[in-house]
Residue, then its C-alpha position, 0 to 999 in steps of 0.5 A: m500500500a503506498h500509504q505504507r512507504l516512503r514519500q519522497q516530500e517527507t523527511v526520513p523522521e517524518n516518513v517513519k512516524r507517519i508509517m508507524l502511527e498509520q499502522l497503529d491506528r489501523s490496529i486500534d481501529r480493526l481491534s476495536s471494530r464492533t462489525g465484522s470477523k473477529d479472526r480477521a481482526i485478531h489477524d490484522g492487528r498482529v500483522c500490524f505490530k509485526k510492521v511496527r517492530a519492523m519499522l523499530r528495527l529499521v531506525r533501531f540505531e537512531i532511536g537508541e538500543e534502550t528505546f528500541k528495547e522496550e518498544n519491541a517488547f511492548y509490541r511482541d507482548v501486546s502480539r502474544e495476548l493476540a496470538a493465544l487466540r489465533d493459534t488453536a484456529v490456524v490448527a484447526d484450519t491447516l488440519k483441513k487444508l492438508v486432508e483437501d490436499f492429500a485426501e489420497h492418504y487417508a480417508a476424511t472420516d478418519l479425522k472427523w474426531l481430531r478436527k472436532q477436538l481441535m474446533s472445540s478447543c478453538i470455540g472455547r477460547r472465543i469466549d473472551r476475545k472481545e475483552v482481549l481485544q478491547k484491552v489490546a486496542k486501549t494499551v496500543g492506544s497509549s503508545r502513539e505519544r511515544v512514537k511522536s516522542f522517537p529521537l529520530n533527527v537524521d534525514s539521510f541514509f544513514a538513518v535506516g541503512p544500519g537497521l536494514q543491513s542488521v536484518y538483512r545480517k541476521g536473517r542471513k546468518l538463520f538461513e545459513a543455520v537452516c541449511r545446517e540444521p533445519v529444524a523447527e526452531n531454526l525455521h521459526e527464527l528465520r521466518k521472523q526476519v524475513k516478514h522484517l526484511c519483506y516489510q522494510i524493502g516494501v517502506l523503502n519500495p519508492i527509491w527503486p519500485k520495480m526492483l524492490e517490489a520484485h524482491a518484496f514479493e519473493l521475500q514474501r513467497l518465502s515467508e509463506y512457505l515457512s508460515e506454512d511450515h511453522d503451522l504444520v508444526l503447530l498441528k503436529s504438536s496439537i496431536f501429541e497433545q490430544a491423549e486419546l488420539h492413538s485410540q480414536l484416530q485409526n490413521g494417526e501415523s499416516l497423517l504424521a507421515v503427510i506432515g512430514l512429506r509437505r514439510e519437506q515440500l516446503q523447506k525444499k522450495a524455502m532453501a532455493l529461494g532463500a540461497r537466492l535471496y541472501a546470497e550477498k554479504p550484508k555490506d554489499f546489500v546495504g551498499r546497493f540500497q545507498t545507491y538507489w536512495q542516492e539517485w532517488r534523492p540526489n540532493s541527499v546528504a550521504s555521511p562519507l563514513l556511512s560504510s564504517q559507522m554501519t560496520q560500528a552498528e553491526v558491532q553493537v547487536p550480538s551475532i545470531e548463531p542459532s542451532g537445534a533447540k538452542a536457537s530461540a535462546a540464541a535470538e535477538p531477544g523479543g523474538 
């Protein structure tokens, strides 16, 4: 959407604050609505918070580490409140789609019991949804003034360059970790970094529209592969949580095998696409964007120390080398 992108006539601080406030206002509007689907409102609200967190990462070195950590934790926590209302519904929908895609592997009647259990759990969580949505909307409303007072002063590529490089670098390291060890934790952490980068590139789209639109499209595809893989991990966990599964579900092992097969397909696609998207070294990647920026804003003052400053900024952020079950702990605080 054009209003979620940079505007050439605005300064970088004006652009950043406008985009973040638009996302907050959209989330409040969706979560406070008395009409429409609550599931859709939850989804839209969480997307808005993810975009706000991506923006925080884009200007991380401008607003300072303390402000970044506080704000990132704030939006992470409100998003988690909504996630608790979402996961069971996603699992039920994932099961339905899996049955449709792999119908030849088992009779749909064999899965009626499991789907009934998942839907019952989903309905149980709907009871307090309205109260939670209103609470989150009110909490987020209080954050608008903080965004307006963010210490953003630099009106050049250096305001966003270090943050862009940091997110790309973390995604690249996580992609390497996934290539070595494609466990669920590594894939989930990669998914989050891909989403951050995808939105950041969408925001930067005006500096070279056609090129960056294609880039964001490919990142979105990678994100979808990883998201579906994550949903299948949730489904698998839910199956094991059903104590009566083996006595009630005749083809339980068949279902788990199909989940494994689908995950292999998704991961193969993700690896092929990720290898292209993370082929560049971080310094080369951000250097291209700096060049695009200078063509977009030829009168913009570029810092002669940009490359060295960004290198120093990189050092301030702990490198991520997740592996196996330690991946979540090794990832950046706040998820």
